[in-house]
C-alpha positions as CSV (number, residue, x, y, z in Angstrom):
1,X,148.4,-121.8,-72.8
2,X,151.2,-124.3,-72.3
3,X,152.3,-122.6,-69.0
4,X,149.0,-123.1,-67.2
5,X,149.5,-126.8,-66.2
6,X,153.0,-125.8,-65.0
7,X,151.6,-123.0,-62.8
8,X,148.9,-125.4,-61.4
9,X,151.6,-128.0,-60.6
10,X,153.7,-125.4,-58.9
11,X,150.8,-124.3,-56.8
12,X,150.0,-127.9,-55.9
13,X,153.6,-128.5,-54.9
14,X,153.5,-125.4,-52.6
15,X,150.4,-126.8,-50.9
16,X,152.0,-130.2,-50.5
17,X,155.3,-128.9,-49.2
18,X,153.6,-126.7,-46.6
19,X,151.5,-129.6,-45.2
20,X,153.4,-131.6,-42.6
21,X,151.8,-135.0,-42.2
22,X,154.2,-135.7,-39.2
23,X,151.9,-133.6,-37.0
24,X,149.8,-136.7,-36.9
25,X,151.3,-139.0,-34.3
26,X,151.6,-142.5,-35.7
27,X,154.4,-144.2,-33.9
28,X,152.2,-146.5,-31.8
29,X,149.9,-147.5,-34.8
30,X,150.0,-151.2,-35.3
31,X,151.4,-151.9,-31.8
32,X,147.9,-152.9,-30.6
33,X,144.9,-154.9,-31.6
34,X,141.3,-154.6,-30.4
35,X,141.7,-157.6,-28.1
36,X,144.3,-155.6,-26.1
37,X,141.4,-153.5,-24.8
38,X,138.5,-154.7,-22.5
39,X,135.1,-153.8,-23.7
40,X,133.2,-151.1,-21.7
41,X,130.5,-153.7,-20.9
42,X,133.1,-155.7,-18.9
43,X,134.0,-152.6,-16.9
44,X,130.2,-152.1,-16.3
45,X,130.2,-155.2,-14.1
46,X,131.9,-153.4,-11.3
47,X,131.6,-149.7,-12.4
48,X,128.0,-149.6,-13.5
49,X,127.4,-146.0,-12.4
50,X,130.4,-144.7,-14.2
51,X,129.5,-146.8,-17.2
52,X,126.0,-145.3,-17.4
53,X,127.4,-141.8,-17.1
54,X,130.0,-142.5,-19.8
55,X,127.4,-144.1,-22.1
56,X,125.3,-140.9,-22.1
57,X,128.3,-138.7,-22.8
58,X,129.9,-137.6,-26.0
59,X,133.0,-139.7,-25.1
60,X,131.0,-142.9,-25.9
61,X,129.7,-141.3,-29.2
62,X,132.9,-139.7,-30.5
63,X,132.9,-142.0,-33.5
64,X,129.2,-142.8,-33.9
65,X,127.8,-139.3,-33.4
66,X,125.9,-138.3,-36.6
67,X,127.8,-135.1,-37.4
68,X,131.2,-136.7,-36.6
69,X,130.4,-139.6,-39.0
70,X,129.2,-137.3,-41.8
71,X,132.3,-135.0,-41.4
72,X,134.6,-137.9,-41.3
73,X,133.4,-140.0,-44.3
74,X,131.8,-137.3,-46.5
75,X,134.5,-134.7,-46.0
76,X,137.8,-136.0,-44.4
77,X,138.0,-139.5,-46.0
78,X,136.7,-138.1,-49.3
79,X,139.2,-135.2,-49.2
80,X,142.0,-137.6,-48.6
81,X,140.9,-139.6,-51.7
82,X,140.3,-136.7,-54.0
83,X,143.2,-134.4,-53.3
84,X,146.8,-135.7,-53.5
85,X,147.9,-132.9,-51.1
86,X,145.6,-134.3,-48.4
87,X,146.4,-138.0,-48.8
88,X,146.0,-139.9,-45.5
89,X,144.8,-136.8,-43.7
90,X,141.8,-138.6,-42.4
91,X,143.9,-141.0,-40.4
92,X,144.6,-138.6,-37.6
93,X,140.9,-138.0,-36.8
94,X,140.7,-141.5,-35.4
95,X,143.5,-140.9,-33.0
96,X,141.0,-139.1,-30.8
97,X,137.6,-140.2,-32.0
98,X,138.3,-143.9,-31.9
99,X,141.8,-144.5,-30.5
100,X,141.5,-148.3,-30.4
101,X,140.9,-148.4,-34.1
102,X,143.7,-145.9,-34.8
103,X,146.2,-147.8,-32.7
104,X,145.1,-151.1,-34.2
105,X,145.7,-149.8,-37.7
106,X,142.0,-150.1,-38.5
107,X,141.9,-146.9,-40.6
108,X,139.5,-145.9,-41.9
109,X,137.4,-148.0,-39.5
110,X,134.1,-149.6,-40.7
111,X,131.1,-147.2,-40.7
112,X,129.2,-147.1,-37.4
113,X,126.3,-149.1,-38.8
114,X,128.6,-152.1,-39.2
115,X,128.9,-152.4,-35.4
116,X,132.7,-152.8,-35.1
117,X,134.6,-152.1,-32.0
118,X,135.6,-148.8,-33.4
119,X,132.1,-147.7,-32.1
120,X,133.4,-147.9,-28.6
121,X,135.0,-144.5,-29.3
122,X,136.7,-143.1,-26.2
123,X,136.1,-146.0,-23.9
124,X,137.1,-146.8,-20.4
125,X,140.3,-148.6,-21.5
126,X,141.4,-145.7,-23.7
127,X,141.7,-143.3,-20.8
128,X,142.8,-145.8,-18.1
129,X,145.6,-147.3,-20.2
130,X,147.3,-144.0,-20.9
131,X,150.5,-143.7,-18.8
132,X,152.0,-140.5,-20.2
133,X,152.2,-137.7,-22.7
134,X,155.0,-137.6,-25.4
135,X,156.6,-134.2,-25.1
136,X,155.9,-131.0,-23.2
137,X,152.7,-130.0,-25.0
138,X,149.7,-132.3,-25.1
139,X,148.1,-132.3,-28.6
140,X,147.3,-134.5,-31.6
141,X,146.7,-137.7,-29.5
142,X,150.3,-137.7,-28.3
143,X,149.4,-139.9,-25.3
144,X,151.6,-142.9,-24.5
145,X,149.4,-146.0,-24.4
146,X,150.1,-149.3,-22.7
147,X,148.2,-152.5,-22.5
148,X,147.7,-155.1,-19.8
149,X,146.1,-155.5,-16.4
150,X,147.3,-152.3,-14.9
151,X,144.9,-149.4,-15.1
152,X,146.0,-145.8,-14.5
153,X,143.8,-143.6,-12.3
154,X,143.8,-140.4,-10.4
155,X,143.2,-142.5,-7.2
156,X,144.9,-145.5,-5.7
157,X,142.3,-147.4,-3.8
158,X,142.7,-149.1,-0.5
159,X,143.0,-152.4,-2.3
160,X,143.4,-153.4,-5.9
161,X,140.4,-154.6,-7.9
162,X,139.9,-158.3,-8.2
163,X,140.0,-157.8,-12.0
164,X,143.0,-155.5,-12.4
165,X,145.7,-153.6,-10.6
166,X,145.4,-149.8,-10.1
167,X,148.3,-147.4,-10.4
168,X,147.9,-143.8,-9.3
169,X,148.7,-141.4,-12.1
170,X,149.3,-137.7,-11.4
171,X,148.7,-137.1,-15.1
172,X,145.1,-138.1,-14.8
173,X,144.4,-135.2,-12.4
174,X,145.8,-132.6,-14.7
175,X,144.4,-130.6,-17.6
176,X,147.4,-131.9,-19.7
177,X,145.8,-135.3,-19.8
178,X,142.8,-133.8,-21.6
179,X,145.0,-131.7,-23.9
180,X,146.1,-134.8,-25.8
181,X,142.8,-134.7,-27.6
182,X,141.4,-131.3,-26.9
183,X,144.4,-129.5,-28.5
184,X,145.0,-130.1,-32.2
185,X,147.4,-128.7,-34.7
186,X,146.7,-129.0,-38.4
187,X,149.4,-130.3,-40.8
188,X,149.9,-126.7,-41.8
189,X,150.8,-125.8,-38.2
190,X,147.6,-124.0,-37.2
191,X,146.1,-124.6,-33.7
192,X,142.6,-125.7,-34.8
193,X,141.7,-127.0,-31.3
194,X,143.2,-125.3,-28.3
195,X,140.9,-125.8,-25.3
196,X,143.5,-126.9,-22.9
197,X,145.9,-124.2,-24.1
198,X,143.2,-121.6,-23.6
199,X,142.8,-122.8,-20.1
200,X,146.5,-122.7,-19.5
201,X,146.6,-119.1,-20.6
202,X,143.6,-118.1,-18.5
203,X,142.9,-117.4,-14.8
204,X,141.7,-120.8,-13.7
205,X,145.0,-122.6,-14.4
206,X,146.8,-120.1,-12.1
207,X,144.3,-121.0,-9.4
208,X,144.8,-124.8,-9.9
209,X,141.3,-125.4,-11.2
210,X,141.6,-128.3,-13.7
211,X,139.4,-129.4,-16.6
212,X,138.2,-132.4,-14.4
213,X,136.9,-130.0,-11.7
214,X,134.2,-128.8,-14.1
215,X,133.7,-131.8,-16.5
216,X,134.2,-134.6,-14.0
217,X,132.6,-133.1,-10.9
218,X,133.2,-134.6,-7.5
219,X,130.5,-136.4,-5.5
220,X,130.2,-138.6,-2.4
221,X,129.9,-142.0,-4.0
222,X,131.5,-145.3,-4.7
223,X,133.9,-145.7,-7.6
224,X,133.0,-149.4,-7.8
225,X,129.9,-151.2,-6.7
226,X,131.7,-153.3,-4.0
227,X,134.1,-150.5,-3.0
228,X,134.0,-147.9,-0.3
229,X,132.6,-144.4,-0.7
230,X,134.8,-141.5,-1.4
231,X,133.8,-137.8,-0.7
232,X,135.5,-136.7,-3.9
233,X,134.8,-139.5,-6.4
234,X,134.9,-138.0,-9.9
235,X,131.8,-138.6,-11.9
236,X,132.2,-139.7,-15.6
237,X,129.7,-137.2,-17.0
238,X,132.1,-135.3,-19.3
239,X,129.3,-132.7,-20.0
240,X,130.3,-130.0,-22.4
241,X,129.3,-128.3,-25.7
242,X,126.5,-130.8,-26.4
243,X,125.0,-130.5,-22.9
244,X,122.1,-128.0,-22.6
245,X,122.6,-127.8,-18.9
246,X,126.2,-126.8,-19.3
247,X,125.4,-124.2,-21.9
248,X,122.5,-122.5,-20.1
249,X,123.6,-119.2,-18.8
250,X,127.3,-119.8,-19.6
251,X,127.5,-116.1,-20.6
252,X,125.8,-113.5,-18.5
253,X,124.0,-110.9,-20.5
254,X,122.9,-107.3,-19.6
255,X,121.6,-104.5,-21.8
256,X,121.4,-100.8,-20.8
257,X,120.3,-97.6,-22.5
258,X,122.1,-94.3,-22.6
259,X,118.9,-92.5,-21.8
260,X,115.5,-93.1,-20.3
261,X,113.4,-91.0,-22.6
262,X,113.5,-90.1,-26.3
263,X,111.2,-89.1,-29.1
264,X,110.4,-90.4,-32.6
265,X,113.3,-89.6,-34.8
266,X,115.7,-89.5,-31.9
267,X,118.8,-91.6,-31.4
268,X,119.3,-94.1,-28.5
269,X,122.4,-96.2,-27.9
270,X,122.1,-99.6,-26.1
271,X,125.2,-101.3,-24.6
272,X,125.2,-105.0,-24.1
273,X,127.7,-106.5,-21.6
274,X,128.6,-110.2,-22.1
275,X,130.4,-111.8,-19.2
276,X,131.9,-115.3,-19.4
277,X,131.1,-116.6,-15.9
278,X,131.4,-120.4,-16.3
279,X,134.1,-121.6,-18.7
280,X,137.7,-122.1,-17.9
281,X,138.5,-121.6,-21.6
282,X,137.1,-119.4,-24.4
283,X,133.6,-119.6,-25.5
284,X,133.0,-121.1,-27.9
285,X,135.9,-123.6,-27.8
286,X,136.8,-126.9,-29.3
287,X,135.4,-127.3,-32.8
288,X,135.4,-123.5,-33.3
289,X,135.2,-124.0,-37.1
290,X,131.7,-125.5,-36.6
291,X,130.4,-123.5,-33.7
292,X,128.6,-120.2,-34.1
293,X,127.6,-117.8,-31.3
294,X,125.8,-114.6,-32.1
295,X,124.1,-111.7,-30.3
296,X,120.7,-110.6,-31.7
297,X,119.1,-107.3,-30.5
298,X,115.5,-106.2,-31.2
299,X,113.4,-103.3,-30.2
300,X,109.6,-103.6,-29.8
301,X,107.4,-100.5,-29.5
302,X,104.1,-100.1,-27.7
303,X,102.1,-101.4,-30.7
304,X,104.2,-104.5,-31.2
305,X,106.3,-103.3,-34.1
306,X,109.7,-105.0,-34.2
307,X,113.0,-103.3,-35.2
308,X,116.2,-105.2,-35.7
309,X,119.3,-103.3,-34.3
310,X,122.6,-103.9,-36.0
311,X,125.8,-103.9,-34.0
312,X,128.0,-100.9,-34.1
313,X,131.3,-101.6,-35.8
314,X,134.6,-101.3,-33.8
315,X,136.8,-101.2,-36.9
316,X,139.4,-103.9,-35.8
317,X,141.2,-106.1,-38.3
318,X,139.1,-109.0,-39.4
319,X,135.9,-107.6,-38.0
320,X,134.0,-108.4,-41.1
321,X,134.0,-112.1,-40.0
322,X,132.4,-111.2,-36.7
323,X,129.3,-109.4,-38.2
324,X,126.7,-111.5,-39.9
325,X,126.4,-111.1,-43.6
326,X,125.1,-112.9,-46.7
327,X,128.6,-113.8,-47.8
328,X,129.3,-117.4,-49.1
329,X,132.0,-119.5,-47.6
330,X,133.3,-123.1,-47.3
331,X,134.1,-123.4,-51.0
332,X,136.8,-126.0,-50.3
333,X,134.1,-128.5,-49.5
334,X,133.8,-128.8,-53.3
335,X,136.9,-131.1,-53.4
336,X,135.6,-133.9,-51.1
337,X,132.0,-133.4,-52.5
338,X,133.4,-133.7,-56.0
339,X,131.7,-130.4,-57.1
340,X,134.4,-128.5,-59.1
341,X,132.2,-125.4,-59.5
342,X,131.0,-125.3,-55.9
343,X,130.2,-121.7,-54.9
344,X,129.9,-122.4,-51.2
345,X,127.0,-121.8,-48.9
346,X,126.0,-118.9,-46.6
347,X,128.7,-118.2,-44.1
348,X,126.4,-118.3,-41.1
349,X,122.7,-117.7,-42.0
350,X,121.8,-115.5,-39.0
351,X,120.3,-112.0,-39.2
352,X,122.6,-109.6,-41.1
353,X,124.3,-107.2,-38.8
354,X,124.3,-109.4,-35.7
355,X,127.6,-109.7,-33.7
356,X,129.3,-113.1,-34.0
357,X,131.8,-114.5,-31.5
358,X,134.1,-116.7,-33.4
359,X,137.5,-117.4,-34.8
360,X,137.5,-118.0,-38.6
361,X,139.6,-120.7,-40.2
362,X,141.2,-120.3,-43.6
363,X,142.3,-122.9,-46.2
364,X,145.6,-122.6,-48.2
365,X,143.7,-120.4,-50.7
366,X,142.6,-118.0,-48.0
367,X,139.0,-119.0,-48.1
368,X,137.0,-119.6,-44.9
369,X,136.8,-123.3,-44.1
370,X,135.3,-125.6,-41.5
371,X,137.6,-128.6,-42.5
372,X,140.1,-128.3,-39.7
373,X,142.6,-130.5,-41.5
374,X,142.6,-128.1,-44.4
375,X,143.3,-125.0,-42.2
376,X,146.4,-123.1,-42.9
377,X,145.8,-119.9,-41.0
378,X,143.4,-118.4,-38.4
379,X,141.6,-115.1,-38.4
380,X,140.7,-112.7,-35.7
381,X,139.9,-114.5,-32.4
382,X,136.7,-112.7,-31.3
383,X,135.6,-115.3,-28.7
384,X,134.8,-114.6,-25.1
385,X,137.6,-115.6,-22.8
386,X,137.3,-116.9,-19.2
387,X,136.0,-114.1,-16.9
388,X,136.2,-111.7,-19.8
389,X,133.5,-109.1,-20.4
390,X,132.8,-107.9,-23.9
391,X,130.8,-104.7,-24.5
392,X,128.8,-104.2,-27.7
393,X,126.8,-101.1,-28.6
394,X,123.8,-100.8,-30.8
395,X,122.7,-97.4,-32.1
396,X,119.0,-97.1,-32.8
397,X,117.8,-94.3,-35.0
398,X,114.1,-94.3,-34.0
399,X,111.9,-94.0,-37.0
400,X,109.2,-91.3,-37.0
401,X,106.5,-93.9,-37.1
402,X,107.6,-95.5,-33.8
403,X,104.7,-95.8,-31.4
404,X,104.8,-93.6,-28.3
405,X,105.0,-95.4,-25.0
406,X,107.4,-98.1,-23.7
407,X,110.1,-99.3,-26.1
408,X,111.4,-102.7,-25.0
409,X,114.9,-103.7,-26.2
410,X,115.9,-107.3,-25.9
411,X,119.3,-108.9,-26.3
412,X,119.6,-112.6,-27.0
413,X,122.7,-114.7,-27.2
414,X,122.3,-117.7,-29.4
415,X,124.4,-120.8,-30.1
416,X,124.6,-123.5,-32.8
417,X,126.9,-126.5,-32.7
418,X,127.1,-126.4,-36.5
419,X,126.6,-123.7,-39.1
420,X,123.1,-124.3,-40.4
421,X,123.8,-124.0,-44.2
422,X,126.5,-126.7,-43.9
423,X,124.2,-128.9,-41.9
424,X,121.5,-128.6,-44.5
425,X,123.9,-129.2,-47.4
426,X,125.3,-132.4,-45.8
427,X,121.9,-133.7,-44.5
428,X,123.0,-133.5,-40.9
429,X,120.1,-134.1,-38.5
430,X,118.5,-130.8,-37.6
431,X,119.2,-131.1,-33.9
432,X,122.9,-130.5,-34.6
433,X,122.3,-127.0,-35.9
434,X,119.2,-126.1,-33.9
435,X,119.4,-122.8,-32.0
436,X,120.2,-123.0,-28.3
437,X,119.5,-119.9,-26.4
438,X,122.3,-119.1,-24.0
439,X,120.8,-116.1,-22.3
440,X,118.7,-113.0,-22.7
441,X,118.0,-109.7,-21.1
442,X,115.9,-106.6,-21.8
443,X,115.6,-103.0,-20.9
444,X,113.0,-100.3,-21.6
445,X,112.9,-96.6,-22.4
446,X,110.0,-94.3,-22.9
447,X,109.2,-92.8,-26.3
448,X,107.5,-89.5,-25.8
449,X,104.6,-88.4,-28.1
């Protein structure tokens, strides 16, 4: 009995020693104050179009967005307070979600309802005062920030603005610029965000297609209200994972049978092809611990009876995390929620047997987690890469009661920004875990009498 506290302490020390807080870049913290940054409303005076685009984007809501606020205060800050091994882990979140607050040492910032300047999130000044990246790999907000009247941009105009100087920056036209916040390594050394690195390993980087080409599309317009038109002005839309228009059809879907006719009691195999036609990185990407993408297949007979088809197993390592089940997960949330006996919630809450395209994250105890700062290892990466086609088969043993006539088999690819049971547990607005249909396709075969 006397040895149990010693074992617990040893385990705690192992966790602490394996967590490297230095992954969170802090060398510029305290070098700035909020007054070093112009407010976006000042930029609006001359750049109204860009301001309106930015204000509708997630860049302007990176700190105030409902799920980000809940995740930060209810999980990250609370985890930092309730677990000695995670002390100060919440500070790094602000480096990308509200850089001005982070660099000013305002950590944790006031909650959004208090209306502080932290609410400006990733503002105009944040991006246009970055003059470099510290190191060869962009990650964990390792941008080099400056202050003053010189703004860095991918374009040097014919003349300087009457409000500020403009310095052309090659960095601003590269994917590396985006990687400073869209790549993230946990304190345990796990790449919990790797969007820019995925792009770098994929086909688009080799063709010179940058992040900005898709997320800041070019148009023939003015960059300032009093300025000249440019045929390749970059819009500040930043549309991505939260934009229905960006999601629609991102994966092409086709389903085919292995036969045209069968009989009750027969066996038919349906193959679904999923082609990633739109993203320069994997799908899903970014907050992969939160995202869930799954393929649901149903057969409907002539009389309207519905049969759920489960995916055929491929027997690769870690496949159990890519097939929907009733398993519980996310038990590590019990620490920040102060629930010592927390059993977890459903891992995904989608129809059992559906194929899931994900990469699971694991905490130091080997349990599946969605708290990226508590991620020590990653599981099988079963996402869909850029220009990759995945094939999934569904074997249907037709019941003898199936109605003769046309049998319609429909494949639907669904997407959620957040795992539903987690959203419900933390009272996240339902829109955050509502189903978004990515694509669907159907085929038919004939069931003979």
